[in-house]
PyMOL CGO cylinders between C-alpha atoms (Angstrom):
from pymol import cmd
from pymol.cgo import CYLINDER

trace = [
    CYLINDER, 4.95, 20.56, -12.19, 7.88, 19.19, -9.96, 0.3, 1, 1, 1, 1, 1, 1,
    CYLINDER, 7.88, 19.19, -9.96, 5.39, 16.86, -8.43, 0.3, 1, 1, 1, 1, 1, 1,
    CYLINDER, 5.39, 16.86, -8.43, 4.77, 15.11, -11.87, 0.3, 1, 1, 1, 1, 1, 1,
    CYLINDER, 4.77, 15.11, -11.87, 8.70, 14.92, -12.77, 0.3, 1, 1, 1, 1, 1, 1,
    CYLINDER, 8.70, 14.92, -12.77, 9.14, 13.29, -9.45, 0.3, 1, 1, 1, 1, 1, 1,
    CYLINDER, 9.14, 13.29, -9.45, 6.53, 10.78, -9.81, 0.3, 1, 1, 1, 1, 1, 1,
    CYLINDER, 6.53, 10.78, -9.81, 7.66, 9.97, -13.19, 0.3, 1, 1, 1, 1, 1, 1,
    CYLINDER, 7.66, 9.97, -13.19, 11.28, 9.59, -12.00, 0.3, 1, 1, 1, 1, 1, 1,
    CYLINDER, 11.28, 9.59, -12.00, 9.88, 7.21, -9.56, 0.3, 1, 1, 1, 1, 1, 1,
    CYLINDER, 9.88, 7.21, -9.56, 7.90, 5.41, -11.31, 0.3, 1, 1, 1, 1, 1, 1,
    CYLINDER, 7.90, 5.41, -11.31, 10.72, 4.89, -14.31, 0.3, 1, 1, 1, 1, 1, 1,
    CYLINDER, 10.72, 4.89, -14.31, 13.60, 4.03, -11.51, 0.3, 1, 1, 1, 1, 1, 1,
    CYLINDER, 13.60, 4.03, -11.51, 12.59, 0.30, -11.19, 0.3, 1, 1, 1, 1, 1, 1,
    CYLINDER, 12.59, 0.30, -11.19, 12.87, 0.06, -15.08, 0.3, 1, 1, 1, 1, 1, 1,
    CYLINDER, 12.87, 0.06, -15.08, 16.35, 2.11, -15.77, 0.3, 1, 1, 1, 1, 1, 1,
    CYLINDER, 16.35, 2.11, -15.77, 17.88, -0.07, -12.48, 0.3, 1, 1, 1, 1, 1, 1,
    CYLINDER, 17.88, -0.07, -12.48, 16.62, -3.62, -14.17, 0.3, 1, 1, 1, 1, 1, 1,
    CYLINDER, 16.62, -3.62, -14.17, 18.02, -2.48, -17.49, 0.3, 1, 1, 1, 1, 1, 1,
    CYLINDER, 18.02, -2.48, -17.49, 21.60, -1.97, -16.11, 0.3, 1, 1, 1, 1, 1, 1,
    CYLINDER, 21.60, -1.97, -16.11, 24.37, -4.39, -16.66, 0.3, 1, 1, 1, 1, 1, 1,
    CYLINDER, 24.37, -4.39, -16.66, 24.96, -7.30, -14.17, 0.3, 1, 1, 1, 1, 1, 1,
    CYLINDER, 24.96, -7.30, -14.17, 28.49, -7.70, -15.64, 0.3, 1, 1, 1, 1, 1, 1,
    CYLINDER, 28.49, -7.70, -15.64, 30.95, -7.74, -12.66, 0.3, 1, 1, 1, 1, 1, 1,
    CYLINDER, 30.95, -7.74, -12.66, 32.11, -9.97, -10.14, 0.3, 1, 1, 1, 1, 1, 1,
    CYLINDER, 32.11, -9.97, -10.14, 30.15, -11.54, -6.95, 0.3, 1, 1, 1, 1, 1, 1,
    CYLINDER, 30.15, -11.54, -6.95, 30.33, -13.29, -3.72, 0.3, 1, 1, 1, 1, 1, 1,
    CYLINDER, 30.33, -13.29, -3.72, 28.29, -16.28, -3.53, 0.3, 1, 1, 1, 1, 1, 1,
    CYLINDER, 28.29, -16.28, -3.53, 26.37, -17.56, -0.78, 0.3, 1, 1, 1, 1, 1, 1,
    CYLINDER, 26.37, -17.56, -0.78, 24.22, -20.70, -1.49, 0.3, 1, 1, 1, 1, 1, 1,
    CYLINDER, 24.22, -20.70, -1.49, 22.32, -23.36, 0.36, 0.3, 1, 1, 1, 1, 1, 1,
    CYLINDER, 22.32, -23.36, 0.36, 22.28, -27.01, -1.49, 0.3, 1, 1, 1, 1, 1, 1,
    CYLINDER, 22.28, -27.01, -1.49, 19.00, -29.13, -1.47, 0.3, 1, 1, 1, 1, 1, 1,
    CYLINDER, 19.00, -29.13, -1.47, 20.32, -31.01, 1.63, 0.3, 1, 1, 1, 1, 1, 1,
    CYLINDER, 20.32, -31.01, 1.63, 20.71, -27.57, 3.20, 0.3, 1, 1, 1, 1, 1, 1,
    CYLINDER, 20.71, -27.57, 3.20, 24.56, -27.80, 3.42, 0.3, 1, 1, 1, 1, 1, 1,
    CYLINDER, 24.56, -27.80, 3.42, 25.85, -24.13, 2.86, 0.3, 1, 1, 1, 1, 1, 1,
    CYLINDER, 25.85, -24.13, 2.86, 28.09, -22.96, 0.28, 0.3, 1, 1, 1, 1, 1, 1,
    CYLINDER, 28.09, -22.96, 0.28, 30.03, -19.99, -0.44, 0.3, 1, 1, 1, 1, 1, 1,
    CYLINDER, 30.03, -19.99, -0.44, 32.48, -18.56, -3.63, 0.3, 1, 1, 1, 1, 1, 1,
    CYLINDER, 32.48, -18.56, -3.63, 32.52, -16.22, -6.17, 0.3, 1, 1, 1, 1, 1, 1,
    CYLINDER, 32.52, -16.22, -6.17, 31.19, -15.53, -9.30, 0.3, 1, 1, 1, 1, 1, 1,
    CYLINDER, 31.19, -15.53, -9.30, 31.72, -13.27, -12.40, 0.3, 1, 1, 1, 1, 1, 1,
    CYLINDER, 31.72, -13.27, -12.40, 28.98, -12.30, -15.06, 0.3, 1, 1, 1, 1, 1, 1,
    CYLINDER, 28.98, -12.30, -15.06, 29.07, -11.24, -18.52, 0.3, 1, 1, 1, 1, 1, 1,
    CYLINDER, 29.07, -11.24, -18.52, 26.23, -9.13, -19.67, 0.3, 1, 1, 1, 1, 1, 1,
    CYLINDER, 26.23, -9.13, -19.67, 26.22, -8.12, -23.08, 0.3, 1, 1, 1, 1, 1, 1,
    CYLINDER, 26.22, -8.12, -23.08, 22.26, -7.23, -23.57, 0.3, 1, 1, 1, 1, 1, 1,
    CYLINDER, 22.26, -7.23, -23.57, 21.24, -10.08, -25.10, 0.3, 1, 1, 1, 1, 1, 1,
    CYLINDER, 21.24, -10.08, -25.10, 22.94, -12.84, -23.37, 0.3, 1, 1, 1, 1, 1, 1,
    CYLINDER, 22.94, -12.84, -23.37, 24.09, -13.47, -19.48, 0.3, 1, 1, 1, 1, 1, 1,
    CYLINDER, 24.09, -13.47, -19.48, 27.08, -15.78, -19.00, 0.3, 1, 1, 1, 1, 1, 1,
    CYLINDER, 27.08, -15.78, -19.00, 27.48, -16.78, -15.45, 0.3, 1, 1, 1, 1, 1, 1,
    CYLINDER, 27.48, -16.78, -15.45, 31.06, -18.26, -14.13, 0.3, 1, 1, 1, 1, 1, 1,
    CYLINDER, 31.06, -18.26, -14.13, 30.68, -19.96, -10.57, 0.3, 1, 1, 1, 1, 1, 1,
    CYLINDER, 30.68, -19.96, -10.57, 33.68, -21.08, -8.30, 0.3, 1, 1, 1, 1, 1, 1,
    CYLINDER, 33.68, -21.08, -8.30, 32.31, -22.29, -5.11, 0.3, 1, 1, 1, 1, 1, 1,
    CYLINDER, 32.31, -22.29, -5.11, 33.79, -24.61, -2.36, 0.3, 1, 1, 1, 1, 1, 1,
    CYLINDER, 33.79, -24.61, -2.36, 31.60, -27.44, -4.07, 0.3, 1, 1, 1, 1, 1, 1,
    CYLINDER, 31.60, -27.44, -4.07, 32.84, -26.83, -7.65, 0.3, 1, 1, 1, 1, 1, 1,
    CYLINDER, 32.84, -26.83, -7.65, 32.94, -24.62, -10.67, 0.3, 1, 1, 1, 1, 1, 1,
    CYLINDER, 32.94, -24.62, -10.67, 29.87, -24.16, -12.98, 0.3, 1, 1, 1, 1, 1, 1,
    CYLINDER, 29.87, -24.16, -12.98, 28.98, -22.06, -15.75, 0.3, 1, 1, 1, 1, 1, 1,
    CYLINDER, 28.98, -22.06, -15.75, 25.72, -21.34, -17.46, 0.3, 1, 1, 1, 1, 1, 1,
    CYLINDER, 25.72, -21.34, -17.46, 24.38, -19.04, -20.22, 0.3, 1, 1, 1, 1, 1, 1,
    CYLINDER, 24.38, -19.04, -20.22, 20.94, -17.32, -20.19, 0.3, 1, 1, 1, 1, 1, 1,
    CYLINDER, 20.94, -17.32, -20.19, 19.05, -14.07, -20.51, 0.3, 1, 1, 1, 1, 1, 1,
    CYLINDER, 19.05, -14.07, -20.51, 17.57, -11.32, -18.87, 0.3, 1, 1, 1, 1, 1, 1,
    CYLINDER, 17.57, -11.32, -18.87, 13.68, -10.30, -18.87, 0.3, 1, 1, 1, 1, 1, 1,
    CYLINDER, 13.68, -10.30, -18.87, 13.51, -7.28, -16.76, 0.3, 1, 1, 1, 1, 1, 1,
    CYLINDER, 13.51, -7.28, -16.76, 14.13, -7.98, -12.98, 0.3, 1, 1, 1, 1, 1, 1,
    CYLINDER, 14.13, -7.98, -12.98, 14.45, -11.76, -13.72, 0.3, 1, 1, 1, 1, 1, 1,
    CYLINDER, 14.45, -11.76, -13.72, 17.43, -13.69, -15.09, 0.3, 1, 1, 1, 1, 1, 1,
    CYLINDER, 17.43, -13.69, -15.09, 17.08, -17.34, -16.11, 0.3, 1, 1, 1, 1, 1, 1,
    CYLINDER, 17.08, -17.34, -16.11, 20.40, -19.19, -16.69, 0.3, 1, 1, 1, 1, 1, 1,
    CYLINDER, 20.40, -19.19, -16.69, 20.90, -22.57, -17.88, 0.3, 1, 1, 1, 1, 1, 1,
    CYLINDER, 20.90, -22.57, -17.88, 23.50, -24.43, -16.02, 0.3, 1, 1, 1, 1, 1, 1,
    CYLINDER, 23.50, -24.43, -16.02, 23.26, -28.02, -17.61, 0.3, 1, 1, 1, 1, 1, 1,
    CYLINDER, 23.26, -28.02, -17.61, 21.05, -29.35, -14.74, 0.3, 1, 1, 1, 1, 1, 1,
    CYLINDER, 21.05, -29.35, -14.74, 17.40, -30.56, -14.92, 0.3, 1, 1, 1, 1, 1, 1,
    CYLINDER, 17.40, -30.56, -14.92, 16.01, -26.84, -14.07, 0.3, 1, 1, 1, 1, 1, 1,
    CYLINDER, 16.01, -26.84, -14.07, 17.00, -23.41, -14.59, 0.3, 1, 1, 1, 1, 1, 1,
    CYLINDER, 17.00, -23.41, -14.59, 18.43, -21.15, -12.05, 0.3, 1, 1, 1, 1, 1, 1,
    CYLINDER, 18.43, -21.15, -12.05, 15.54, -18.27, -11.45, 0.3, 1, 1, 1, 1, 1, 1,
    CYLINDER, 15.54, -18.27, -11.45, 17.41, -15.08, -10.40, 0.3, 1, 1, 1, 1, 1, 1,
    CYLINDER, 17.41, -15.08, -10.40, 15.63, -11.70, -9.00, 0.3, 1, 1, 1, 1, 1, 1,
    CYLINDER, 15.63, -11.70, -9.00, 17.84, -8.44, -9.66, 0.3, 1, 1, 1, 1, 1, 1,
    CYLINDER, 17.84, -8.44, -9.66, 17.06, -6.80, -6.26, 0.3, 1, 1, 1, 1, 1, 1,
    CYLINDER, 17.06, -6.80, -6.26, 17.25, -3.04, -5.92, 0.3, 1, 1, 1, 1, 1, 1,
    CYLINDER, 17.25, -3.04, -5.92, 20.50, -2.99, -3.91, 0.3, 1, 1, 1, 1, 1, 1,
    CYLINDER, 20.50, -2.99, -3.91, 22.40, -5.08, -7.21, 0.3, 1, 1, 1, 1, 1, 1,
    CYLINDER, 22.40, -5.08, -7.21, 22.30, -8.29, -5.46, 0.3, 1, 1, 1, 1, 1, 1,
    CYLINDER, 22.30, -8.29, -5.46, 20.80, -11.42, -7.10, 0.3, 1, 1, 1, 1, 1, 1,
    CYLINDER, 20.80, -11.42, -7.10, 18.64, -13.91, -5.10, 0.3, 1, 1, 1, 1, 1, 1,
    CYLINDER, 18.64, -13.91, -5.10, 17.84, -17.27, -7.11, 0.3, 1, 1, 1, 1, 1, 1,
    CYLINDER, 17.84, -17.27, -7.11, 16.50, -20.39, -6.76, 0.3, 1, 1, 1, 1, 1, 1,
    CYLINDER, 16.50, -20.39, -6.76, 17.67, -23.79, -8.33, 0.3, 1, 1, 1, 1, 1, 1,
    CYLINDER, 17.67, -23.79, -8.33, 16.70, -27.33, -8.15, 0.3, 1, 1, 1, 1, 1, 1,
    CYLINDER, 16.70, -27.33, -8.15, 13.12, -26.38, -8.72, 0.3, 1, 1, 1, 1, 1, 1,
    CYLINDER, 13.12, -26.38, -8.72, 13.03, -24.15, -5.83, 0.3, 1, 1, 1, 1, 1, 1,
    CYLINDER, 13.03, -24.15, -5.83, 15.08, -26.63, -3.20, 0.3, 1, 1, 1, 1, 1, 1,
    CYLINDER, 15.08, -26.63, -3.20, 18.33, -25.06, -3.68, 0.3, 1, 1, 1, 1, 1, 1,
    CYLINDER, 18.33, -25.06, -3.68, 18.82, -21.34, -3.05, 0.3, 1, 1, 1, 1, 1, 1,
    CYLINDER, 18.82, -21.34, -3.05, 21.94, -18.95, -4.45, 0.3, 1, 1, 1, 1, 1, 1,
    CYLINDER, 21.94, -18.95, -4.45, 22.78, -15.25, -3.72, 0.3, 1, 1, 1, 1, 1, 1,
    CYLINDER, 22.78, -15.25, -3.72, 25.19, -13.08, -5.68, 0.3, 1, 1, 1, 1, 1, 1,
    CYLINDER, 25.19, -13.08, -5.68, 26.48, -9.88, -4.08, 0.3, 1, 1, 1, 1, 1, 1,
    CYLINDER, 26.48, -9.88, -4.08, 28.41, -7.53, -6.04, 0.3, 1, 1, 1, 1, 1, 1,
    CYLINDER, 28.41, -7.53, -6.04, 31.78, -7.05, -4.68, 0.3, 1, 1, 1, 1, 1, 1,
]
cmd.load_cgo(trace, "trace")
């Protein structure tokens, strides 16, 4: 019987982690389309329905709004393409922008 509970816990763990709020402060590390690195900070406000992101980087300040679907976060920040983040098990968000040519990583502080 304990093996059944362990198996269920292992199966449900990703779903539970995916449902946790992303609200908080993050360090930002990224690469522009031209390959130049950038860094900074970000704040995420996640109310369960809407995800708001506020970036303050050495290349400028930006903000965007979107939503979360499981471990995927889609953010419209006013550019031609959305930022598409994947929520990792360790709480980091790994994302692409500019149709996959730009990279962005948010690491919880």
